[in-house]
C-alpha positions as CSV (number, residue, x, y, z in Angstrom):
1,M,0.0,0.0,0.0
2,K,2.8,2.2,0.9
3,Q,4.5,1.7,-2.4
4,K,1.3,2.4,-4.3
5,V,1.1,6.0,-2.4
6,L,4.7,6.6,-3.2
7,T,4.4,5.9,-6.8
8,L,1.3,8.0,-7.2
9,L,3.0,10.9,-5.4
10,I,5.7,10.3,-7.9
11,C,3.5,10.3,-10.9
12,A,1.4,13.5,-9.8
13,S,4.5,15.2,-8.9
14,V,6.2,14.8,-12.3
15,C,3.1,15.6,-14.2
16,F,2.4,18.6,-12.3
17,W,5.8,19.9,-13.0
18,V,5.8,18.9,-16.5
19,I,2.4,21.2,-16.9
20,S,4.1,23.7,-14.9
21,F,7.3,23.8,-17.0
22,K,5.1,24.0,-20.4
23,N,3.2,27.0,-19.2
24,K,6.6,28.8,-18.4
25,N,9.0,30.6,-20.5
26,E,11.7,27.9,-21.2
27,F,14.9,29.3,-19.7
28,Y,17.8,26.7,-20.7
29,K,18.1,24.5,-23.9
30,G,22.0,24.5,-24.0
31,F,24.9,27.2,-24.2
32,S,24.1,30.0,-26.7
33,L,26.7,32.5,-26.4
34,K,24.2,35.5,-27.7
35,K,21.8,34.5,-25.0
36,F,24.4,33.9,-22.2
37,E,25.9,37.3,-22.6
38,S,22.2,38.8,-22.3
39,T,21.9,37.5,-18.7
40,L,24.9,39.3,-17.5
41,V,24.1,42.3,-16.0
42,Y,26.5,45.2,-15.4
43,I,26.9,46.9,-11.6
44,P,28.7,49.9,-11.9
45,T,31.9,50.8,-9.4
46,A,30.3,52.2,-6.2
47,Y,30.7,53.3,-2.6
48,Y,27.9,52.0,-0.4
49,N,26.8,51.3,3.1
50,F,27.7,47.7,3.6
51,G,26.3,46.3,6.9
52,V,24.0,47.2,9.5
53,S,24.1,50.4,11.6
54,D,22.6,50.9,14.8
55,Q,19.8,53.0,13.3
56,D,18.9,50.1,11.1
57,I,17.9,47.5,13.4
58,P,17.5,48.1,17.3
59,V,19.1,44.6,18.5
60,K,22.3,43.6,16.5
61,I,22.4,40.3,15.3
62,T,25.2,37.9,15.0
63,Y,24.7,37.1,11.4
64,E,24.7,40.8,10.2
65,F,27.8,42.6,8.8
66,P,28.8,45.5,11.0
67,S,28.4,49.1,9.1
68,Q,31.1,50.4,7.1
69,T,31.4,52.4,3.7
70,V,32.9,50.3,0.7
71,R,34.1,50.7,-2.6
72,V,33.4,47.9,-5.0
73,D,34.9,47.9,-8.5
74,S,32.4,47.3,-11.5
75,F,31.5,43.7,-12.5
76,Y,28.8,41.8,-14.0
77,I,26.7,39.4,-12.3
78,S,24.0,36.6,-13.8
79,K,20.4,37.6,-13.8
80,F,19.7,34.1,-12.4
81,E,20.8,31.4,-9.9
82,V,22.9,28.7,-11.8
83,C,19.9,26.1,-13.0
84,N,19.8,22.3,-13.3
85,G,20.0,22.7,-17.2
86,Q,23.2,24.9,-16.9
87,Y,24.9,22.6,-14.3
88,L,24.0,19.3,-16.3
89,E,25.8,20.6,-19.3
90,F,28.8,21.2,-17.0
91,L,28.5,17.5,-16.0
92,K,28.2,16.3,-19.6
93,E,31.2,18.1,-20.9
94,L,33.2,16.7,-17.7
95,Y,32.1,13.1,-18.4
96,K,33.8,13.3,-21.9
97,I,37.2,14.5,-20.3
98,D,37.4,12.8,-17.1
99,T,35.1,10.3,-15.6
100,N,36.5,10.7,-12.0
101,L,36.2,14.2,-12.2
102,Y,32.6,14.2,-13.4
103,F,31.5,11.7,-10.4
104,S,33.1,14.2,-7.9
105,M,31.2,16.7,-9.2
106,L,27.7,15.4,-9.0
107,P,25.3,17.2,-6.9
108,D,24.1,15.0,-3.7
109,T,20.2,14.4,-4.6
110,L,19.8,12.9,-1.1
111,V,19.7,16.4,0.1
112,W,16.1,15.8,-0.6
113,H,15.5,12.6,1.4
114,E,13.5,13.1,4.4
115,K,11.8,10.8,7.0
116,S,8.5,11.4,5.4
117,A,8.1,10.4,2.0
118,Y,7.0,13.7,0.8
119,N,10.2,15.1,-1.0
120,E,11.2,11.7,-2.2
121,P,10.3,12.2,-5.8
122,Y,12.8,15.0,-5.8
123,V,15.7,12.7,-5.1
124,E,15.2,11.0,-8.5
125,Y,13.8,13.7,-10.8
126,Y,14.8,17.1,-9.3
127,L,18.3,17.3,-11.0
128,R,17.9,15.4,-14.3
129,H,14.1,15.3,-15.2
130,P,13.4,18.1,-18.0
131,A,10.6,19.6,-16.2
132,Y,13.3,21.0,-13.6
133,A,15.9,22.3,-15.9
134,N,15.1,25.8,-15.1
135,Y,15.0,25.2,-11.5
136,P,18.1,26.1,-9.3
137,V,20.8,23.5,-9.0
138,V,20.9,22.4,-5.3
139,G,23.0,19.7,-3.4
140,V,26.2,21.4,-4.7
141,T,29.2,21.9,-2.4
142,Y,31.2,25.3,-2.0
143,E,33.9,23.4,-4.1
144,Q,31.7,22.1,-7.0
145,S,30.3,25.7,-7.4
146,Q,33.8,27.0,-7.9
147,A,34.7,24.3,-10.2
148,Y,31.6,25.2,-12.4
149,C,32.8,28.9,-12.3
150,D,36.3,27.7,-13.4
151,W,34.7,25.5,-16.0
152,L,32.6,28.4,-17.4
153,T,35.6,30.8,-17.7
154,K,37.4,28.3,-20.0
155,K,34.2,27.6,-21.9
156,Y,33.5,31.3,-22.4
157,M,36.9,32.2,-23.1
158,N,37.1,29.6,-26.1
159,E,34.4,31.2,-27.9
160,P,35.9,33.4,-30.8
161,K,32.9,35.9,-31.1
162,R,32.6,36.3,-27.3
163,K,32.0,40.2,-26.4
164,F,34.2,40.3,-23.7
165,K,37.9,39.7,-24.5
166,K,39.7,38.7,-21.1
167,V,37.4,37.8,-18.0
168,I,37.0,35.3,-15.5
169,F,33.9,34.0,-13.6
170,K,33.8,33.5,-9.9
171,L,31.5,33.3,-7.0
172,P,30.4,36.8,-5.7
173,T,32.0,38.3,-2.8
174,S,29.7,39.5,0.0
175,E,30.5,43.1,-0.9
176,Q,29.7,42.3,-4.7
177,W,26.3,40.4,-3.7
178,V,24.8,43.0,-1.4
179,L,25.5,45.7,-3.6
180,A,23.8,43.8,-6.6
181,A,21.0,42.9,-4.3
182,K,20.1,46.5,-3.2
183,G,19.1,46.9,-6.9
184,K,20.2,50.9,-6.8
185,L,18.2,51.3,-3.7
186,D,21.0,51.9,-1.1
187,G,18.8,52.3,1.8
188,A,16.6,49.3,1.0
189,P,16.7,46.3,3.6
190,F,15.4,43.7,0.9
191,P,16.0,43.6,-3.0
192,W,12.8,45.6,-3.2
193,N,11.6,49.0,-2.1
194,G,10.1,49.0,1.3
195,I,9.9,46.3,4.2
196,D,6.7,44.7,3.3
197,M,7.0,41.2,2.1
198,Q,4.0,41.4,-0.3
199,N,2.8,43.6,-3.1
200,S,-0.2,45.5,-3.4
201,K,-2.2,42.5,-4.5
202,G,-1.2,40.5,-1.6
203,E,1.5,38.2,-3.3
204,L,4.5,37.2,-1.4
205,L,7.6,38.9,-3.2
206,A,10.1,35.9,-2.9
207,N,10.1,32.2,-2.3
208,F,10.4,31.7,1.4
209,L,8.9,30.3,4.5
210,Y,6.1,32.5,5.5
211,V,5.4,32.4,9.1
212,D,1.9,33.9,10.2
213,Q,2.4,36.6,13.3
214,A,-0.6,34.9,14.8
215,S,1.4,31.9,15.2
216,V,4.5,33.5,17.0
217,W,4.7,33.9,20.6
218,R,7.2,34.8,23.5
219,D,8.8,32.1,25.8
220,S,11.5,32.2,28.5
221,V,14.6,29.9,28.6
222,Y,17.4,30.4,31.1
223,Q,20.9,31.0,29.4
224,K,24.4,31.4,30.8
225,N,25.9,34.9,31.0
226,N,29.6,36.0,30.8
227,S,30.0,35.1,34.4
228,G,28.7,31.7,33.9
229,Q,25.3,32.4,35.9
230,L,21.9,31.5,34.6
231,E,19.8,34.2,33.6
232,K,16.3,34.2,32.3
233,K,16.0,35.4,28.5
234,Q,12.9,36.1,26.4
235,I,12.9,34.3,22.9
236,Y,10.3,34.1,20.4
237,R,9.1,30.7,19.1
238,S,6.7,29.7,16.1
239,G,4.2,27.2,15.3
240,G,3.8,28.6,11.7
241,V,3.1,26.2,8.8
242,K,4.1,27.3,5.1
243,G,0.9,28.0,3.7
244,V,-1.4,28.3,6.5
245,F,-2.3,31.6,8.1
246,Y,-4.2,31.5,11.2
247,S,-5.0,35.3,11.7
248,S,-7.8,36.8,9.9
249,S,-5.8,39.9,9.4
250,F,-3.9,38.0,7.0
251,S,-6.6,36.9,4.9
252,K,-5.5,39.1,2.2
253,I,-2.0,37.6,1.8
254,K,-1.9,35.4,-1.1
255,N,0.7,32.1,-0.9
256,N,2.1,32.3,-4.3
257,T,5.6,30.7,-2.9
258,G,6.8,27.1,-4.0
259,D,6.6,23.9,-1.9
260,V,10.2,23.9,-2.7
261,T,12.3,25.7,-5.2
262,M,10.7,27.8,-8.0
263,P,12.0,28.4,-11.6
264,V,15.0,30.9,-11.5
265,M,13.1,33.5,-13.4
266,S,10.3,33.6,-10.7
267,F,8.8,36.6,-9.2
268,Q,9.8,40.3,-10.1
269,P,13.5,41.2,-10.7
270,N,15.1,44.1,-8.6
271,G,16.2,47.5,-9.8
272,Y,19.1,45.6,-11.4
273,G,17.2,43.2,-13.3
274,L,18.2,40.2,-10.9
275,Y,15.6,37.6,-10.1
276,N,15.7,35.8,-6.7
277,M,18.2,37.8,-4.9
278,A,15.8,37.0,-2.0
279,G,14.4,33.7,-1.3
280,N,14.7,30.4,-3.6
281,V,18.1,29.3,-2.7
282,E,20.8,30.6,-0.4
283,E,23.7,31.7,-2.7
284,F,27.4,30.6,-2.0
285,M,29.8,33.7,-1.3
286,R,33.5,33.8,-2.3
287,E,34.1,33.7,1.3
288,K,33.7,30.1,2.3
289,G,31.2,29.5,5.1
290,K,28.8,32.1,4.1
291,T,25.7,32.4,2.1
292,H,23.2,35.3,1.2
293,G,19.6,35.7,0.2
294,G,17.8,33.3,2.4
295,S,15.9,30.1,0.9
296,W,12.4,28.6,0.2
297,R,13.0,27.2,3.8
298,D,13.9,30.2,5.7
299,P,12.0,32.5,7.5
300,G,11.8,36.3,6.0
301,F,14.9,37.6,8.2
302,Y,17.3,35.8,6.2
303,L,16.0,37.4,3.1
304,L,17.4,40.7,4.2
305,N,20.2,42.1,2.0
306,N,22.9,42.6,5.0
307,V,22.1,39.2,6.7
308,Y,24.1,36.2,5.8
309,E,24.1,32.4,7.0
310,N,26.9,30.2,8.1
311,Y,27.6,26.7,7.0
312,D,30.3,24.3,7.7
313,Q,31.9,21.6,5.5
314,S,29.7,18.9,7.1
315,N,26.5,20.5,5.9
316,S,27.7,22.2,2.8
317,A,25.4,20.4,0.5
318,S,21.7,21.4,1.1
319,S,18.5,21.4,-0.7
320,Q,18.5,25.1,0.6
321,R,21.7,25.8,-1.2
322,G,22.7,27.0,-4.6
323,F,24.7,29.7,-6.3
324,R,25.0,32.2,-9.0
325,F,28.3,33.8,-10.6
326,V,29.9,37.1,-11.2
327,M,32.1,38.2,-14.1
328,E,35.1,40.2,-13.5
329,F,37.6,41.7,-15.7
330,E,41.2,40.2,-15.4
331,K,44.0,42.7,-14.8
């Protein structure tokens, strides 16, 4: 009986996403120089306020950079997170050259495996099924994302008709990423203007874990202070479930997010024309151990431009983590 239910789940999931895929603009059908160059967005040299000042948020959080003015030299950045179709092309070319290297670059599809069978179809289908070609690649490590950028550099530099003559593709630095995420709005906390998480139609502005305010409550815990003594602290807890809204005051909010990731061209782009700089997947930074942007499984706090998340080598592959690249001019 359990096997029949799982089979039906897989079939239903694949059919749904095939239909969904056909109804969207297909993003990736193979490398095209002209189309590829059109997805590179120019970010001009800028001085800007990188980090959070005391005026921005009343309580300083560990995962926010201290405020400082920084200069970032001009660069290009991809409009989209790297999708499965792009990564599969990378794997296909590796397989022709070095099968051992190919196997070392395979994403970990077991990141979708959970105790419940809910995500089981994604283990088999998410990376390779055509329905997911324009979904962000996940289950990759920091090293694999860097290897992709190295391969992309060689591939692009071998194109005789390329527009840019001497460039290199890399993961973005935190300073580059935050500048790009701001979308020409230096004071904006998110990649869009304002602090609301939804537009005038009540639609959410990113693919993230929406937690209804009616399901958040205060609780008390005891924590050790610097002297080793226990002190009573107030914390917030949530019993919120994605897509379930308990409060009538939130009845106008339309949950237009996905159960997992969504296509890389989902939602409205920011002021630079960049998609999903908040939500969908956390994005690797060049500084190892950090990601920016939050994911489909993160609450809204992690979508703030200046907030980053930490990971270590033991959990560097995740269904919540992907990447995009920047293009720099070689000096």
